[in-house]
N, C-alpha and C positions, 0 to 999 in steps of 0.2 A: 831643924834637922831631926830626922827620924830616927829613934833609938831603938837598938834591936830587940831590947827588953819591954817593949811597950805591949799592952795587950791589943785584941782585937778592936774593941769598943775605942781605944784611941786612936789606933790608925784609921778606924772608918771615920772619927770625926777630923782627925789632922790630915789625912792624906799622905800620900809618898812626899810631897814637897812643899806642903804648908800651903801660903799664899797664893794667889794668882802672880805667876811669873813676870806678866806683862805690865801689871798696874800696882800691883801689890794688896789688890782686894782681899778681904778674908772670905767673901763669898764669890766664887768665880763668876764674873760678868757673862750675860747672854751676847754673843756676837752674833746677831740678828741679821746677817748679811750674806746676800746669796753669793756676790763677788768681791773680788779684792785688787785694789789698785796696785800697779805695778810701777816703781821708781822710775822705769825707763824701758823702752822697748827691748832693749838688750837685756834688762832683768828678766823680762817676762819671756825671752827665749830661754834662758838659763834655767827659770822655773819649769818650764815644761821639759826641757832635756834632762833634769835632775842635777845640773851642775850646782845648782843654788836651791837652798831648802826655804821654803815660805809658802804662804797661802795664794791659792789662786781662785778655788771656786769651792762651795762649801760642799758639794757632791763628793768632791775629792778628799778636803780635810777643812777644818775650821777650828779655832781654838777652844771653843767649848766643848765641842766633840772630842776633841783631842785630849782635855782634860778629863773627861768622863773615862775614855779608854785608858789613859794611865792609870786611873784609879782602880779600874776594875782590874787591869792584871796585875798590879800591886797586891790587891787583896785576894786575887786565886793564885798569886806566885807564878804569873808568867812573864813572858818577854815583852807581848804586845795584846792587844785587843781591838776589836771593831764593834761598832756601835749601829743597829739597823733600825729601820722603821718599825721592825715587828719581831717577834720572836720566830714565826714562820720563814720571814726574811732571813733570818740568821741561820736556821736549819736547812733551808734551800742553798744558801751560800756555802753552808758547810759540805753538804754532799758535793756539789757543783766544783767545790776547790778539790776534790780528791778522785772524783769519777767523771767519766766521759762515755760516750756511746760504745757499748762493746762491754762496758765493766757490770759488776754486780757488787749489790751493797747489801750488808746484813743489818738489820732492825730489830730490836726487842718488840715482841708482839704487843706488848702492853705499853703503849705511849699515848699521848695527847692525840686525840682525834684528828687535829688538824695535821700533824705531823704524819700520822697512820695514812691521810688522805693523800698527801704530797708524795709518800713513798709508793703507795698502791696505785695511783692514778696518774700522777704527773711524770714521774720518773719513766714508767714505760713508754710513754711518748717520746722522750728523748734518747731511747735505746739502752737506759740504764735499768738492770733487772733487780728488783728488790726481792729480798729474801727474808721472810719473817721468822725469828727464832725465840725459842723460850730463854729469857735473858738471865735466868736462874739456873739454867743448866748448861755447863761448860761443855759437856760431852756434844749436846744437840748442838750449840754453837758451832764446836770444832767441824763436826761432821756436816754442817751447811758450808763451808768454806770451799770456793772453788778455784781455779788458778786466776781467774779473772775478777775475785775479789779484792776490793780495795779500802773497805771502809766497814766499821763495825759501829752503829750508833745505837747508845743504851741510855735508858732515861731511869735514874735511881734517886729517891723513891720514885716508883712509877705511877703514872696518872691513868686511872684511880684507884688502882688494886693495894697501891703501897707495895709493890714487890722490891725487896732490895736486890740489886745487882752486885756482885763482887767485883768492884773494879779493880783491884789488884790483880786478881786472876784473870780477868777479861784482857787486862793491859799485858800481861805476861804471853797469855794465849796470841794475842794480835801480833807481838813482837816476833813469836816463833813463826809465824806466818806471813810475816812482811806486810802485814797491814795496818791500817790507822784505827786507833779507837776514839770515839767523840762520846761525851757523856754530858746528856741534858742534866744540869745541876738546879733547876730551877726550884725544886720543891725543898732544897735542902739550903741553898745559897753558899757563897764561900764562907759564911760563919760556922757553918756546921758540918760542910763537907769541900774539901779541895782535892778533887781528881787528879790533877797535874800531878801532885805529890805521891799520887798512887800509881803513875804510870801512865795516866791518860794523855794522849796527844792533843787533844783540844776540849775545851769546856764551852757548852753553850747555856744561854740563859733565856728564856722569856722575861726580860727586864720590867715587862708589865706588871708582872706579879710582885714578888718580896722587895726585888731592888727599888722599884718605884714605892710600893708599900701603900699607895692612897688612893688607888682606882681612878688616877686623871690622866694617864699616858699609856701609850702603846710602844713598845719597844722591844729590841732584842741585842744581845750580845754574844761574842765568841771571844775566847781566850786561848793563847796558844804561843809556841814558840816563833822567834822572829822569821824565820822561813815560811812556816804556813801562813802566818798573817800576812806577810808580804805579798804570797801567792793570790790568797783570798781576795784582797785588795786590790791587787793591781789585775788580776785574772777574771773576778767576777764582780766585786762590789761596785766598784767605778763605774763600770760599763753596764751592769744590772739596774744601778741606780737606786737600790733600796736602801738609802741611808736616813739616818735618823735627823730630824731638825733641831737646830740648837737649843730651842727652848725646853724640848722634849728631854734633850741632853742634861739640862740644867736641872730639869725635876728629878732625875735619875741622881745627879752628884747630891742635891739634897736629901734625898731618901736615903743614900748611903750613910748619910751620918747618924741616922737613927736604926740603921738595920739591926745591929746586936740588940737593942731594947726591945724593939718589937718582936724580933725572932724569938727571944727568951720569954715574952708573954704570951706569944702565940703557943709556943711549945708546952709552957706550964700549964695552960689553960687546956689545950688539946689533951693531956695527959689526965686531968681530972675529967675531962668530958668521955674521953675513951673509957675510962675504969666507969663510969656510970652507965655508959651503954651498955657496956659488958655483962651488966648484972641486969638489965631491964628484960622482963619476960617477952615483951614484942620484937626483940633484937635476937636475931639468929647467930650473928657473927660479926665481930669487929676486926677492921683491919688497921691496925697502927703500929708502926716498928718501934714504939718504946714499950709494948705490951709482951710479957715473956711468952704469950700463947702466938705471937706472930712468927712464922716459919723461919724468918731469917732475923730473929731479934738478936743472936748472937754477933751475927755479920754487921748488923745495924750499930751495934754498940763499939766494934771495932773500928769502923771506918767514919763513923759521924760523932760528932761532939755532942749533939741531941737529936731530938727526933722529929722537930717541926711542928707545924701548926695544919697538918692535912690528915683528915680521919674520913674513912669510908666503912660503911656497914650494910649488912643485908638485914632488910626486915622481914618479920613474919608476915608478909601481906602480899595483897595483890596489886595490880596497877590503879586500880579505882582507890584503895586504901592509901597507896603513896601519895596519889595525889591531894589526899584529904590531908595527911600529913603534913604537907609543904604547905598546902593553903591555911592551915590552922597557925601556921607560926605568926608570932607578932613581933618579934625583935629580930630573928634571923630574916636575911633576905632571900628570896629566891631569884638566883642569878648564877650565871657562868663566871669564869676567871676565878682568881684566888688571890690570897696575898694581901687583901684590902684590911684595912682596919675594921670594917664591917664582917661579921660572920655571914659567909655566904653559903647556900644549901642548893644542891643541884641533884638530879636524876641522872646520872652519865648516859645510861643506854637511850633515852629520848632527848637528849642535849648534846654535851661534847663528845661524845663517842657514838653518835648515831651515823656518821661517817664509817663506822665498820658495818658490814653485813650481819644479820642474826647469828649466822654460823662463825663468822670471824670473831663476834664478840663472845660467843661460848668458847672458841679456842684460846682467847684471852681471860677468861674467867670474869668477864664483865656482865653480869647477869642482870635480869629485868630488877631484882629486889635490892640493888646496890643502890645507896644513896651517899653521897659526897658533901663533906664539910670542909669550909676554908673557914678554920676557925679565927676570929677577929680579936681586937684586944678589949674588948667589953668586959664587964665582971663575969668572971666564968660561972658563978652560979644563977646570973641571969639568963645565961646562954642554956644551962641546965635545966632551969624552969621552963624555958620556951621549948626546948625539944620536948620535954615533960608533957607539956600543952599538946604539941602535937602529936605525939604518941597517944595521948589519952583520946584525942578525938580520931584517931585514925579508924 
């Protein structure tokens, strides 16, 4: 039985209901089956009409996937959740769950490059107008709302500038205009930030990152109230088919058990590294919400439990020097993605955010000197020494 006074780490380990309800297994089994047998033809008919609850086909539901969805809803304080084959599948389903041809949708200007590409290039083909706004400027957001606007999509902390969006204020604004607020909570995770408790209507994760935590799976999640979850499941997910596999769902269930431990290590190490970079003569500016110099530092303290493992910084360097910096690294890995146990370093303008045009990157303040670090769980001094090596050889 779950106790109300248990801390997040205990809840992450023991989950909302303890052992597997089907077998009593302490580790949820992987139900690696595409289809499930009916007890009779009559039962099959009842399952399809909804008269009886049960499993039919894993694109519709699966016990392992259900277990993951239950735990994520529990940790994010939602009524339900849906697990997808990727973060992009989750983001796309979110938009299609609220918008149709003729509608418009607001999106923070600073988001993951794949998200930006989906809004900028795919939605117009479906007759949905994307409107990009400064997620840190409430007046800019409000002035961009149109009569046909149905959704505001925000990412906080934002990738890669680490902008912090005021979730509570955006939620209040959205409610005044009768639009929904969806928040990408990938960088913070439910351990450090719970947007639904701040008024958001839906939370989205690229679970590939910190939820999985080991760089071995690709997945996405959305968490919301019962009505929204049912609408997206029945109206988008089942027929579009972007569902997670049972095995990947199991990997995420495993990842959840160590999420608080990993996040605390990522965050404490990131703070040390951010401070080191802040005083380095070859670093122009550091973007980390845990530093008092961050423009939304006070807001980050208010809506987050801690500041996470992502750092970005501007180098006093040209493109060739930035390449030399990356190539000189021996411990850190040059790679996209984030949230792994390994420290990953990338140059957003030429990789993750190359989906933006040069002008769009300028508007989003994603400059050519910006480098992003996903701080791993290695010894932080070893990471600092490696960065020092790269900066020396730059």
